[in-house]
Structures are given as C-alpha cells and as structure tokens.
N, C-alpha and C positions, 0 to 999 in steps of 0.2 A: 538557772537552767530552764525552769518552766517559763519564765518571762521571755527569754531569748527565743525559745521554741514557738511561743505564741506570736512573737514579732515576725519570725520567719514564715509562719503560716499566713499571717496577714499580708506580708509582702508577696508571697506566692499567689495568694488569691487575687491581689490587685493586678499583677502581671498576667495572670490567667484570664481575668475579665477583659484586660486591655487587648490581649491577643485575640480573644473571641470577638471583640468589637471590631478589630481591624479586619478579620476574616469576613464578618457580616458586611462591613463597608465595601470590601472588595467584590463580594457577590452582588451587592446592589449596583455597583458601578459597572458590572458587566463581566466579571471573571466567572470561571466555572471551577468546580471541584478538581477536575482534571488539570486545569491550568495552575491551580494552587499547588497541587502535588508536583507538577512538572517544574514549577519555580523552585521548589525545595530540592528536587533530585537532579535537575539538569539545567536550570535557569540561572539567573543572576545571583541566587542565594546558595548555589551549590558550593561544595568544598572541592577545590581543585588540588589534586595531589601532584607531586613532582613527576614529570614525564608525561603528564596529560596535556596534549597539544590541542585540545578541543577549543575551537574559536567561539567566542560568545555568540549566542543566538540573537538574530535580528527579528524581533517580534512585531507582528502586525504591520508588515511592510505594505506599501502600496505599489511599488515597482522596484526593479533592480536588475542589474546585469552582472553576470558571473563568468569569470575566465575559467575555462575547462582544461587548461593545459596540464594541471597537476591532478585533475579529477579522473578517477577510474571507475567509481561506483556511484550510482544514483538511487536514492530512496525517496519515494513519494508516498506520504501517509495522509490519507483523506479521512478525517473524522466527521466532516460535514461540508456541505457546499457543493457547487458545480465547478469542476475543474476540467480544463481542456488542454491537451498537449498537442502542439502543432510543430511543424518543421519549417526551417528556412535555410538559406545558403550561407549564413554567418557562422563564425567560429566561437560564439559565446551563447550562453544560456540566459534568457531574459524572462522576467515575470511581470505580469500586469494583474493587479488585484483591486477589486472595487473597494475593499476595506470598510464596507458599510455594515454588512451582516456577518462577515467572517473574519477570522484572524489567521493570517498566513505568516509562517516563520521559516527562516532559512538557517541551517547550521552546517558548517564545514568542519569535518573531523578528519584530519589527515588527508587521505585521497577520496573521501566520501562526502558527497553533498546531499543533504537531507532537507526536503521541503515538506512542511507539515501544515495542514489546513484544519482549523477548528471553528465551530460556530460560537458566537458570543452567547452569553447567558440568555435563555429563553428564545433563541433564534436558531435558524436552521443552517446558517452559513451563507457566504456570498459566492461570487463568481470570480474565477481567476484563469488566466491564460499563461501557460508555460511554453515558451518557444525553445526548441532544441535543434542544434545543427543537424541537417538531414544526413550528413555523411559520417557522423561520429559513431564509433563502436565502443560501448562501455564493457568493462570486465563483468560487472554485475548490475542489474537493474531490479529493484524491489518495489512492487506496487502493493500497498496495503490500504484496505477500505473498511471503515466501520459504518459509514452511511454516506448519503449523497450520490453524486454521479461523477464518473471519470470517463471522458472521451479522449481516445488516443489515436494519433495518426501512425507514423512510422517509428519503430524502435529497433535498435540493433545492439545485441549484447552477447557475450559468451555464455552468460547464465542469466535467466529471467525467472524471478520468483513473484507469483501473484497470489494474494490472499484477500478474499472478499467475505467479510462477516455479515454485511448487509449492503444495500445500495445496488448500483448498477455500473458495470464496467463495459464499455463499448470500444473495441479496437477496430477502427474502420479500415485501416490499410495494413500493409505487410509488417509482420513482426519476424525478426530473424534472430535465432539463438542456437547455440550448440546444445544447450540443455535448458529445459523449462519445467517449472513446477507450478501447478495450478491447484488452488484449494478454494472451495466455496462452502460456506455454512448457511447462507441465506442470500436472497437477492438473485442477481442475474449477471452472467458473463457471456459476452459475444466477441469472438475473435474471427474476423473475416478472412484472414490469411496468415497462417503460422508456418514458417519454414524452420523446422527444428529436427535435430537428429534423435534426441532422447527427450520424451515428453512424459510427465507424470500428472495424472488428473485425479483429484480427490473431491468427491461430491457428497457432503453430508446432508444437504437440503438445497432447495433452490433449483436453478436451471443454468446449464452450461452448454453453449453452442460453440464448437471449435471446428474451423475449416482448415485442413492441412493441405500443403502444396505437394505436388507430385502425383503418384499413382497409388492405388490401394495396395498393390503387390510390393510396394516399397516399404511397407510397415508390417511389423509383428506386434499384435496387441494381446496382452494378457492381464489378468487381475480377477476381481470378484465384484459381484453385484448382490449385496445383502438384501436390499429392497430398492424400489424405484425402477428406473429403466435406463439401459444403455443401448445406443444405436451406433454402429460403426459401418459407414458406407452401405447402408441398407440392411445390415445384419443386426437383428435385435437380440438383446440379452436382458433378462429380468428375473427377480425373485429367486435369490439363492443360486444363481448360475455362476459357474466358473468360466471366466472369459479366456478364450484362447483362439486366436484367428491369425492366419498368415503363416509365413515360413520363418523358422528360426534363423535362416540365413539372410533375412531381410536387412536392408541397410539402416532402417530406422525402427525405433521401438516406442511403444506406448504402454505405460503401466496405469491401470485403472482401479480405483477403489470407490465404488458407489454405494454408500450406506442408504441414501434415500434421494429423492429428487429425480431430475432428468438430465442425462448426459448424451448429447447428440454430436457425433464426430463425422464430418464429411471430408472427402478427399477430392481435390480438383487439380487439373493440370495448369 
C-alpha cells in the first residue's frame, strides 16, 4: 500500500512538472495568462456539452469575411491594440488584422458574432480594421474595452452596450439605438452623434463626452453626481447633486450616475 502510494506521488510529480514546463514554454512563445485560461474555458481544450452549438474559435486570424444573414448580435472585445470599425456597401463583415503585435479571434455562437483582440506577451497589441455593412441593424451591439483604442464610424442597433475599463473609444459618426448603456471606469469616451430614445450613462472615473441629436427639450435627465462633474447642455451639476432637468413628458430619457470623473452631454440639431 505504501509502495503504491509512493509510486502515485512520483507519477503525479512528474506530470505536474511536465504541465508547468509546457505552461512556461507557452509563455515564452508568446501566450499570456489570459489566453491560457481562455484555452481551457472556451478554446480548443474546452468541454462541449450536448446542445452547445458554439463554433470553434478562429484564433490569430489575419483576415476573414463573415456572412451576417443569421447574425443578430455583435460583440467586440478589445483587450489591447488599435481597432477601427468602418462601413461599406457590401452585405458581409470583413476583418483585416496585421497579426504582428496582436491576436484577433472570431467566434460565432448561434446568432452572435464575437470579435476579440488581445496583445501578445509583452506587447501592446496590433492594428485591425473591421468593416461592417452601412445599412445593417443589429439586435444588440456590445463594445468592451480593457485597453487600447477603438475608432467607430456608423453603428445601428436596437440595443447598444458600451463598457470602457481603460483606453479610448472614439465614435466619429452617427450611432443609432433604441436603448444604450454606457459605462466608463477609466480612460475616455467620445460619441459625436448619438440618436437614442433611452440612454444610461455611468461614470466611475475618466471622461465621457456624449453629443445627442435633437433638441434639449426632447430629453428628461435624472440621476446623481456623487463626485466629479456633469454638464447637460450648459447646465452644470457636481458634488452630491441630485440631477433632474427637463420635462417628465419628454420623448427621450437620460439616466446618469457619476461617481467621479467628468461627464459632458451636449445636444445638437
């Protein structure tokens, strides 16, 4: 019994050392801890249960074209690098990636297409261009940023979710959404033209500049400003202010929660 136990301990130690060696080799070759974890949970080493129709992830692609006929939702997750979203008159989504400093992967899960960009080990990430048809309307678009930059032209969705933990998001042209949720923990957000009926803005730190379409009287804004500063069409709120401005009968609403940082909201025709 004692002999067999010792044998098992030796075997376990050998496989443990082998596993550690493989992890170190992976890190040396350019993998990151996040990529190792993702390989276990959602990559080629994942366990697929019956009924899971997740299509295998295409990792570190240089280019690709994707049919959007069955796609209703779009997720873009920027962990590092410089990403640009542009529009054209075609009916497919296309990607061009330099593949030198960054790793870009694409996953299709049912009716959701997810694009993820990560930097290689000890690198900041590369550059990629994502081209989206100009006339397409998604059910839901999710933009998530941990670092890097994301430049966006025109997007159209019934629901738009934006989360920036760091980095910079610049929306140069018109964004159209029935409902949109914006959250910033650090970094910077700039939206040059947002056409939205129901908007939620949460600012923990950093700077958020949002320009809304229409007239100021079209909006009712309410919420709170714990610290930092909020400006709505020239009306300033700061330091423990309760925000409420406009008519309850307004066609459009804005919900604000500013813990710190600066939130500037303008309205243009």
